[in-house]
C-alpha positions in Angstrom: -23.8 -44.9 27.5 -20.3 -44.9 28.9 -19.2 -47.5 26.5 -20.6 -46.0 23.5 -19.0 -42.7 24.3 -15.6 -44.4 24.8 -16.2 -46.2 21.3 -17.0 -42.7 19.7 -13.8 -41.1 21.2 -11.5 -43.8 20.1 -12.9 -43.7 16.6 -12.7 -39.9 16.7 -9.0 -40.3 17.7 -8.4 -42.8 14.9 -10.0 -40.6 12.3 -8.0 -37.6 13.4 -4.8 -39.5 13.6 -5.3 -41.1 10.2 -5.9 -37.6 8.6 -2.7 -36.3 10.3 -0.6 -39.1 9.1 -2.0 -38.6 5.5 -1.3 -35.0 5.6 2.0 -35.5 6.8 2.9 -38.0 4.2 1.6 -35.7 1.5 4.2 -33.2 2.5 7.2 -35.4 3.6 6.9 -37.6 0.4 7.5 -34.8 -2.2 10.4 -33.5 0.1 12.1 -36.8 0.3 11.8 -37.3 -3.5 13.2 -33.8 -4.2 16.3 -34.6 -1.6 16.7 -38.0 -3.4 16.8 -36.3 -7.0 19.2 -33.5 -5.5 22.0 -35.9 -4.8 21.7 -38.0 -8.0 23.7 -37.4 -11.5 21.5 -36.5 -14.6 22.0 -39.8 -15.9 20.9 -41.7 -12.8 17.9 -39.5 -12.9 16.9 -40.1 -16.5 17.5 -43.9 -16.1 14.6 -46.4 -15.5 14.2 -47.9 -12.1 15.4 -46.8 -8.6 19.2 -46.4 -7.7 20.9 -44.9 -4.7 24.1 -43.3 -6.0 25.1 -40.5 -3.7 26.5 -37.7 -5.8 27.1 -33.9 -5.2 27.2 -33.1 -8.8 24.2 -30.9 -8.8 25.5 -28.8 -6.0 28.9 -28.5 -7.6 27.1 -27.2 -10.6 25.0 -24.7 -8.6 27.9 -22.9 -6.9 30.6 -23.5 -9.7 32.6 -20.5 -10.6 30.7 -17.8 -12.5 27.4 -19.1 -11.1 25.1 -16.5 -9.6 23.0 -18.9 -7.4 25.5 -18.7 -4.5 25.4 -15.0 -4.3 21.7 -15.1 -4.6 21.5 -17.4 -1.5 23.6 -14.8 0.3 21.3 -12.0 -1.0 18.3 -13.7 0.5 19.9 -14.2 3.8 20.6 -10.5 3.8 17.2 -9.5 3.0 15.6 -11.8 5.4 18.0 -10.7 8.2 17.3 -7.0 7.4 13.6 -7.0 7.1 13.0 -9.3 10.1 15.0 -7.0 12.3 13.4 -4.0 11.3 10.0 -5.5 11.4 10.9 -6.7 15.0 12.2 -3.4 16.1 9.5 -1.1 14.5 6.6 -3.6 15.4 7.6 -4.1 18.8 7.8 -0.3 19.5 4.4 0.1 17.8 2.7 -2.5 19.5 4.0 -1.6 22.9 2.7 1.9 22.2 -0.8 0.8 21.2 -1.0 -1.6 24.0 0.5 0.3 26.9 0.5 3.8 26.3 -3.2 4.6 26.8 -4.1 5.8 23.4 -7.8 6.3 22.7 -9.8 3.3 21.2 -10.4 5.5 18.2 -6.6 5.8 17.4 -6.0 2.0 18.2 -8.6 0.8 16.0 -7.8 3.3 13.3 -4.2 1.9 13.2 -5.1 -1.7 13.5 -7.8 -1.4 10.8 -5.2 0.3 8.5 -2.6 -2.2 9.2 -5.2 -5.0 8.4 -6.3 -3.3 5.2 -2.7 -3.1 4.0 -2.5 -6.9 4.4 -5.3 -7.3 2.0 -4.0 -5.3 -0.8 -2.5 -7.5 -3.5 1.2 -6.3 -4.0 0.9 -6.6 -7.6 -1.6 -3.7 -7.7 1.2 -1.4 -6.1 4.0 -2.4 -8.4 3.9 0.6 -10.6 3.9 2.9 -7.8 6.5 1.2 -5.9 8.8 1.0 -9.0 8.8 4.8 -9.5 9.4 5.2 -5.8 12.4 3.2 -5.7 13.7 4.5 -8.9 13.6 7.9 -7.5 15.2 7.1 -4.2 18.0 5.2 -6.1 16.9 1.9 -4.4 16.0 0.2 -7.7 18.0 -3.1 -8.2 19.5 -3.0 -4.7 19.1 -5.2 -1.5 18.3 -2.0 0.6 15.2 -1.7 -1.8 14.0 -5.0 -1.2 14.6 -4.9 2.4 12.5 -1.7 2.6 9.7 -3.4 0.5 9.6 -6.5 2.6 9.5 -4.3 5.7 6.7 -2.3 4.6 4.5 -5.2 3.7 5.3 -7.3 6.8 5.4 -4.7 9.5 1.4 -4.4 9.8 1.3 -8.1 10.9 4.3 -7.5 13.3 2.4 -4.7 14.9 -0.8 -6.4 15.3 0.7 -9.6 16.8 3.0 -7.6 19.2 0.1 -5.4 20.1 -2.0 -8.2 21.2 0.8 -9.9 23.0 1.6 -6.9 25.0 -1.9 -6.8 25.9 -1.4 -10.0 27.7 1.2 -8.5 30.1 0.0 -7.0 33.5 0.1 -3.1 33.2 1.2 -3.3 36.9 4.7 -4.1 35.8 5.0 -1.0 33.7 3.4 1.1 36.7 5.9 -0.4 39.3 8.9 0.3 36.9 7.8 3.8 36.5 7.5 4.3 40.3 11.2 2.8 40.6 12.2 5.7 38.4 12.8 4.0 35.2 12.2 5.7 32.0 9.5 4.5 29.4 12.6 3.3 27.1 14.3 1.4 29.9 10.8 -0.2 31.0 10.3 -1.2 27.5 13.7 -2.7 27.0 14.3 -4.3 30.3 11.0 -5.2 31.7 8.3 -5.5 28.7 10.2 -6.7 25.9 12.1 -9.7 27.8 8.4 -10.8 28.8 7.3 -10.6 25.2 10.0 -13.1 24.1 7.5 -15.9 22.7 5.7 -13.1 20.7 8.9 -11.9 19.3 10.0 -15.5 18.4 6.6 -16.1 16.6 6.9 -12.8 14.8 10.5 -13.4 13.6 9.8 -16.9 12.4 6.7 -15.8 10.3 8.3 -12.8 9.0 11.5 -14.9 8.0 9.4 -17.4 6.0 7.4 -14.8 4.3 10.6 -13.0 3.3 12.5 -16.0 2.3 9.7 -17.0 0.0 9.0 -13.6 -1.6 9.2 -13.8 -5.4 7.5 -10.8 -6.9 9.5 -8.0 -5.7 12.9 -9.8 -6.5 11.5 -10.3 -10.0 10.4 -6.9 -10.6 12.6 -4.5 -8.8 16.0 -6.4 -9.5 17.8 -7.0 -13.1 18.3 -10.7 -12.2 21.5 -12.5 -11.8 23.7 -11.7 -8.7 21.6 -8.8 -7.8 18.3 -10.8 -7.2 17.2 -13.3 -4.4 17.1 -17.0 -4.8 13.4 -17.3 -5.4 14.1 -15.5 -8.8 17.1 -17.8 -9.4 15.0 -21.0 -9.0 12.7 -19.6 -11.7 15.5 -19.8 -14.3 15.4 -23.7 -14.2 12.1 -23.7 -15.8 12.7 -23.2 -19.5 10.8 -24.1 -22.6 13.5 -26.3 -24.0 14.1 -28.4 -20.9 13.7 -28.9 -17.2 16.8 -29.2 -15.2 15.6 -31.8 -12.6 18.9 -32.2 -10.7 20.0 -28.8 -10.2 16.2 -27.6 -9.5 16.0 -30.1 -6.8 19.3 -29.3 -5.4 18.3 -25.6 -5.1 15.0 -26.7 -3.6 16.8 -28.5 -1.0 19.0 -25.5 -0.1 16.0 -23.1 0.1 13.2 -25.4 1.5 14.8 -27.7 4.0 16.3 -24.8 6.2 13.1 -22.8 6.6 11.2 -26.0 7.4 13.9 -26.9 10.1 13.6 -23.4 11.5 9.7 -23.8 11.8 10.1 -27.2 13.3 12.6 -26.1 15.8 10.7 -22.8 16.6 7.4 -24.6 17.0 7.0 -24.1 20.7 8.0 -20.6 20.4 5.3 -20.0 17.5 2.5 -21.7 19.4 3.3 -19.7 22.7 3.5 -16.6 20.8 0.2 -17.2 19.1 -1.8 -18.8 22.0 -0.8 -16.1 24.6 -1.2 -13.2 22.2 -4.6 -14.2 21.0 -6.4 -14.0 24.5 -5.9 -11.3 27.0 -4.9 -12.7 30.3 
């Protein structure tokens, strides 16, 4: 019985390992191929066979004088930074309030329900109203408008996750801080928020990835060119007449590899934030 159980366990581990290796290969092989193409000249790409001829030609074309792609990368960085910081600031305050400030269950569930409902609404259905709103506010075709939109659509997620994470922190910490004479603001900033570091890290990485990959808002609410994020710039390589494989691969490396590395480096922070925020300790 023990031997059979051991055999089944080994087979199970082998099956899981095989699936994981296969899934990893499916992800890494296209990335490796894209990286290879990015560092080849157009002639090498179109030649039959396989050659290793390292070249920065595609990157030089992307960032040549008069090209908008460099500015688009900067735009995306600004949008990601602004939206992430706003979501962290507002989401942390909202999550702390819902978790620690003794709101009634009716209020808490209403806020969480509304936040979850907003996540289910397709952004495309809100485009006409959002367009008119940005036009009236003078934020159309601006980075501030894109930062505001990305903040609005990612803030519910930040609020929900931070609320669940603050739930794991002992309420006695807040009470002890109040007894020592600390204000609510000081308690939040110096006691509770530092302890919620893993949750903050998880939220920041997820929001950064979502905002970096966002395409619809940049396409609809900007005029393109140097005013748009890099996701809109990538779409310009897909043309009816031809596909520019080299520059497309190069811009893919610039946009995909950094965010993948960020997710890998922040893996422990993400797991800690999600697992500790999922179950109240």
